[in-house]
Every structure is written in C-alpha cells, then in structure tokens.
C-alpha positions as CSV (number, residue, x, y, z in Angstrom):
1,M,-29.1,0.6,16.9
2,H,-29.5,0.3,20.6
3,G,-28.9,2.8,23.0
4,G,-24.8,3.6,23.3
5,E,-24.1,2.0,20.0
6,R,-22.4,3.8,17.1
7,A,-23.0,3.0,13.6
8,R,-19.5,0.8,12.1
9,A,-17.7,2.5,9.4
10,E,-17.8,-0.7,7.2
11,S,-18.9,-4.2,7.4
12,R,-17.2,-7.0,9.4
13,T,-16.2,-10.6,8.4
14,R,-16.5,-13.4,11.0
15,A,-13.4,-15.4,10.8
16,T,-11.4,-17.9,12.8
17,V,-7.6,-16.9,12.4
18,R,-4.9,-18.3,14.6
19,A,-2.4,-15.2,14.9
20,H,0.2,-14.1,17.4
21,I,0.4,-10.4,19.2
22,R,3.6,-8.4,20.9
23,D,2.8,-6.3,23.1
24,S,3.9,-5.0,27.0
25,L,3.6,-8.6,28.0
26,G,5.6,-10.3,25.7
27,R,4.7,-12.4,22.3
28,R,1.5,-14.9,22.4
29,E,-0.9,-16.1,20.6
30,I,-4.8,-15.1,20.0
31,C,-7.3,-15.8,18.0
32,V,-8.8,-13.2,15.5
33,I,-12.8,-13.6,15.2
34,D,-13.6,-10.7,13.4
35,I,-12.2,-8.9,10.4
36,S,-12.7,-5.2,8.7
37,T,-10.3,-3.9,6.1
38,R,-9.4,-1.2,9.2
39,G,-9.3,-3.4,12.2
40,M,-10.0,-6.7,14.2
41,L,-11.8,-8.5,16.9
42,A,-9.5,-10.8,18.7
43,T,-9.5,-13.2,21.8
44,A,-6.5,-13.9,24.5
45,A,-6.3,-15.3,27.5
46,R,-4.7,-12.0,28.7
47,P,-5.7,-9.2,26.5
48,P,-3.6,-6.0,25.8
49,A,-5.0,-3.0,27.5
50,R,-6.5,-0.3,25.8
51,G,-4.4,2.6,24.0
52,E,-1.6,-0.2,23.8
53,F,0.6,0.0,20.6
54,V,0.8,-3.9,19.2
55,E,2.2,-5.7,16.9
56,L,0.3,-9.0,15.0
57,T,1.7,-11.5,13.5
58,I,-1.1,-13.4,10.9
59,G,0.8,-16.1,8.8
60,M,3.9,-14.4,7.2
61,N,2.6,-10.8,7.6
62,K,3.0,-8.2,10.2
63,L,0.5,-5.3,11.2
64,A,1.1,-2.7,13.4
65,G,-2.3,-1.6,15.3
66,Q,-3.6,0.1,18.5
67,V,-6.0,-1.9,20.9
68,V,-8.7,0.7,20.9
69,W,-11.0,-1.4,23.8
70,A,-10.3,-4.2,25.8
71,S,-12.5,-6.8,28.0
72,E,-11.7,-9.5,29.9
73,R,-10.7,-11.6,27.3
74,R,-11.4,-9.9,24.0
75,F,-10.3,-6.7,22.6
76,G,-10.5,-4.6,19.3
77,V,-7.6,-3.2,17.7
78,T,-7.3,-0.2,14.7
79,L,-4.9,-1.4,12.2
80,R,-1.9,1.6,11.0
81,E,-3.1,0.2,7.2
82,R,-5.8,-1.2,5.6
83,V,-5.8,-5.0,4.9
84,S,-7.3,-7.4,2.8
85,V,-10.4,-9.3,5.0
86,S,-9.9,-12.3,2.5
87,A,-6.0,-12.6,2.9
88,V,-6.6,-12.2,7.0
89,A,-9.5,-15.1,6.6
90,E,-7.2,-17.2,4.7
91,G,-5.0,-17.0,7.6
92,G,-1.9,-14.6,6.1
93,K,-0.8,-17.1,3.1
94,R,-0.6,-14.2,0.9
95,K,0.1,-10.7,1.4
96,I,-2.4,-9.0,3.9
97,E,-1.9,-5.2,3.4
98,L,-3.6,-3.4,0.5
99,Q,-1.9,-0.8,-1.2
100,R,-2.0,2.9,-0.5
101,S,-3.6,5.4,-2.7
102,L,-1.2,7.7,-4.2
103,G,-2.6,10.6,-2.4
104,V,-2.2,9.0,1.1
105,A,1.3,7.9,-0.1
106,R,2.4,11.2,-1.2
107,R,0.9,13.0,1.8
108,R,2.8,10.5,4.1
109,N,6.4,10.0,2.3
110,G,6.3,13.1,-0.4
111,S,6.1,13.0,-4.1
112,I,9.3,10.7,-4.3
113,G,9.0,8.6,-1.7
114,A,5.2,7.6,-3.0
115,L,6.8,7.0,-6.5
116,L,9.5,4.6,-5.1
117,G,6.8,2.8,-2.6
118,N,4.5,2.1,-5.5
119,P,6.3,-0.6,-7.8
120,Q,3.6,-0.4,-10.5
121,L,3.6,3.3,-10.6
122,L,7.4,3.3,-10.7
123,G,7.4,1.0,-13.8
124,R,4.8,3.2,-15.4
125,V,7.2,6.2,-15.0
126,G,10.0,4.1,-16.1
127,Q,8.1,3.1,-19.4
128,L,7.2,6.8,-19.9
129,A,11.1,8.0,-19.6
130,S,12.1,5.2,-21.9
131,F,9.3,6.1,-24.2
132,A,11.0,9.8,-24.4
133,V,14.6,8.6,-24.6
134,L,13.9,6.5,-27.6
135,A,11.2,9.1,-29.0
136,G,14.2,11.7,-28.7
137,A,16.8,9.3,-30.2
138,A,14.4,8.5,-33.2
139,G,14.1,12.4,-33.7
140,W,18.1,13.0,-33.5
141,V,18.7,10.3,-36.2
142,I,15.8,11.1,-38.8
143,I,17.2,14.9,-38.4
144,G,20.6,13.6,-38.5
145,Y,19.6,11.3,-41.7
146,T,17.2,13.9,-43.5
147,G,19.8,17.1,-42.8
148,D,22.3,15.8,-45.0
149,S,19.7,15.1,-48.0
150,F,19.0,18.9,-47.8
151,A,22.2,20.3,-48.2
152,P,21.5,21.0,-51.7
153,V,18.5,22.9,-51.3
154,Q,20.3,24.9,-48.3
155,K,22.9,25.9,-50.6
156,A,20.3,27.3,-53.1
157,V,18.7,29.0,-50.7
158,A,21.8,30.6,-49.8
159,A,22.8,31.1,-53.3
160,M,19.7,33.0,-54.3
161,K,20.1,35.4,-50.9
C-alpha cells in the first residue's frame, strides 16, 4: 500500500453500467465503473456532494446510499443494502439486493419483522405449522379410533377394582 491508502474491505469489480441518480440536484444519468457488494464508484458531469444521501436506479432496481467521497467527475457511494455484483454488472435486469441474514433482519425489524421479510423462512415456518396441525389431527383420530376398542378392557379393569 502507498502512503494514505487503506486496505479495501472487499475486492472491486470493473464494469460499465448506465444508471440514474436522484440527489439534491435532481435526477440524472451516471455511469457505474466499479462495484462491490457494499458500494460503487461512479462518474457524473456533476457528482453529488460528500455526505449526501442518494437514490440509485439500475435497471429495474432502486438502491439507497450515501456519498462517501466526491471529486470533479467521480464519486463513491456506500450502499444501505448489500448487492449482487454480477446483477449490477448485467445492468440490473434481475434483482440486485442480496438477502439479509436472519440475525441482521431480526436486529433491524424484530423477530416477526424478520420472519415476514424472509419468504423462504416464512414458508418453512408454514410447513412446520402445517406438519404440527396434521400430526395433532392424526393423533386425535388415532386416539378416537383406538379409544373405542379399549372400552371392554376399561370395563374389565373397573370391574376388578
């Protein structure tokens, strides 16, 4: 590393992706040239100011972020959510945001919010609940069916007492 440079938290991927930004100057086109799961480097004729919150539109996706540095034509944005680098590089034709871990979702939204925000987990909980209901119903049917067949035994036991 050279003087003043810090080690990057993760690798970057070069790309050329057309996108739009919305900031205090309005909405305009930008070009994303460097991507990681937590941020991106972009160019614009008038970059947003450092510290400004921005909305990026890449393909069909909208992302929120904050400008962490800006120069004459380039700027860096840290993103609120992690993104799929390959989906961004493809121009946002598919979903860009990566699924949050359950622990992060629970801290942000509480347990119920985390459950409702994770369709896969919600489906698994639904399957477990369905299984529990079916097992309970099967047990009730079995007890009802076998309970009647033990009636003579129960009468004999009562008579012996």
